[in-house]
C-alpha positions in Angstrom: 107.6 132.8 12.8 109.8 131.2 15.5 110.5 132.5 19.0 113.8 132.0 20.9 113.8 130.1 24.1 116.1 132.3 26.2 116.8 129.4 28.7 118.0 126.9 26.2 118.8 129.0 23.2 116.5 126.8 21.1 113.8 127.7 18.7 110.2 127.4 20.0 107.1 127.2 17.8 105.0 130.4 18.0 102.1 128.8 19.8 104.4 127.6 22.6 105.9 131.0 22.9 102.4 132.5 23.2 101.5 130.0 25.9 104.7 130.9 27.8 103.9 134.6 27.6 100.4 134.0 28.9 101.8 131.9 31.7 104.4 134.6 32.4 101.7 137.3 32.8 99.6 134.9 34.9 102.5 134.4 37.3 103.1 138.2 37.6 99.4 138.7 38.3 99.5 135.9 40.9 102.3 137.7 42.7 100.2 140.9 42.8 97.2 138.9 44.3 99.6 137.3 46.9 100.9 140.7 48.0 97.4 142.1 48.1 96.1 139.3 50.4 99.2 139.7 52.6 98.6 143.4 53.0 94.9 142.9 53.8 96.0 140.3 56.4 93.7 137.8 54.6 95.0 134.4 55.4 92.2 132.5 53.6 92.9 134.3 50.2 96.6 134.0 50.7 96.4 130.3 51.3 94.0 129.8 48.4 96.8 131.2 46.1 99.2 128.6 47.3 99.5 125.0 46.2 98.6 122.4 48.8 102.3 121.3 48.9 103.9 124.8 48.7 107.2 125.3 50.4 108.0 128.8 51.8 111.5 129.6 53.1 111.8 132.6 55.4 114.8 134.5 56.5 113.4 135.9 59.8 110.3 134.3 61.3 110.2 130.9 62.9 111.8 127.8 61.3 113.6 128.1 58.0 110.9 126.5 55.9 107.1 126.1 56.0 105.2 123.4 54.1 101.6 123.1 52.9 98.7 125.2 53.8 99.1 124.7 57.5 102.7 125.9 57.3 101.6 128.9 55.3 99.2 129.9 58.0 101.9 129.5 60.7 104.2 131.6 58.5 101.7 134.4 58.2 100.7 134.3 61.8 104.4 134.7 62.9 104.9 137.8 60.7 101.6 139.4 61.6 102.1 138.8 65.3 105.6 140.3 65.2 104.6 143.2 63.0 100.8 143.8 63.1 100.9 146.7 60.6 103.3 145.0 58.2 102.8 145.8 54.5 104.7 144.7 51.4 105.4 146.5 48.1 106.7 144.8 45.0 109.7 146.8 43.9 111.0 144.9 40.8 109.8 141.8 39.0 111.7 139.6 36.6 109.8 136.8 35.1 112.4 134.3 34.0 109.9 131.8 32.6 110.8 129.0 35.0 110.6 131.3 38.0 109.9 134.8 39.2 112.7 136.9 40.8 111.5 140.0 42.6 112.3 142.6 45.2 109.8 143.0 48.0 110.0 146.0 50.4 108.4 145.2 53.8 107.7 147.9 56.4 105.8 148.1 59.6 106.4 148.3 63.4 107.2 145.7 66.0 104.4 144.6 68.2 106.4 144.7 71.4 108.4 147.9 70.9 106.7 149.7 68.1 110.2 150.0 66.6 110.0 150.6 62.8 110.9 147.8 60.6 111.9 148.0 56.9 113.5 145.4 54.8 114.2 144.9 51.1 113.9 141.2 50.5 114.8 139.4 47.2 112.6 136.4 46.5 112.5 133.6 44.0 109.2 131.9 43.4 107.7 129.2 41.2 104.1 128.8 40.2 102.1 126.1 38.5 98.4 126.1 37.5 97.8 129.5 38.9 99.2 128.7 42.4 102.5 129.3 44.1 104.4 126.1 44.6 107.7 127.4 46.0 108.8 130.8 47.6 112.3 131.4 48.8 113.6 134.5 50.5 117.3 135.4 49.9 119.8 137.5 51.9 120.3 139.8 48.9 120.0 140.4 45.2 123.2 138.6 44.4 122.1 135.5 46.2 118.7 135.6 44.5 120.3 136.0 41.1 122.6 133.1 41.8 119.6 130.9 42.8 118.0 131.8 39.5 121.1 130.9 37.6 121.9 134.5 36.7 124.6 137.2 37.5 124.4 140.9 38.1 
């Protein structure tokens, strides 16, 4: 039995396909744990799910990119200070093997005005060894698909 590698169109031995499937499920589960830690405003757990050299690119809060565990804490603090009740919900996930592509709905209220905030963000992320190594927020689905090398 031989599995097809969708990225390269090449045949893959079954044991490698099984490993890829297990890693795929592990990445999706990691995403769920990241969202849960975010919603609980638990920076220690959130940071523990990130690689020491993680890069996070934000569309809204602070500088464009944050690096390492210190950068992750700054990123979280910026969001939680601006929107103290902010919660995220994973809307759609596509595990592409080399990365995750997903929609994340964020909602909460501004700390200064109590104005409601709701945003659907499209994210691409990469994981290795059970930790997120790269997380990039995109302006929309088309941009996220393009970053993943796909089209709508």
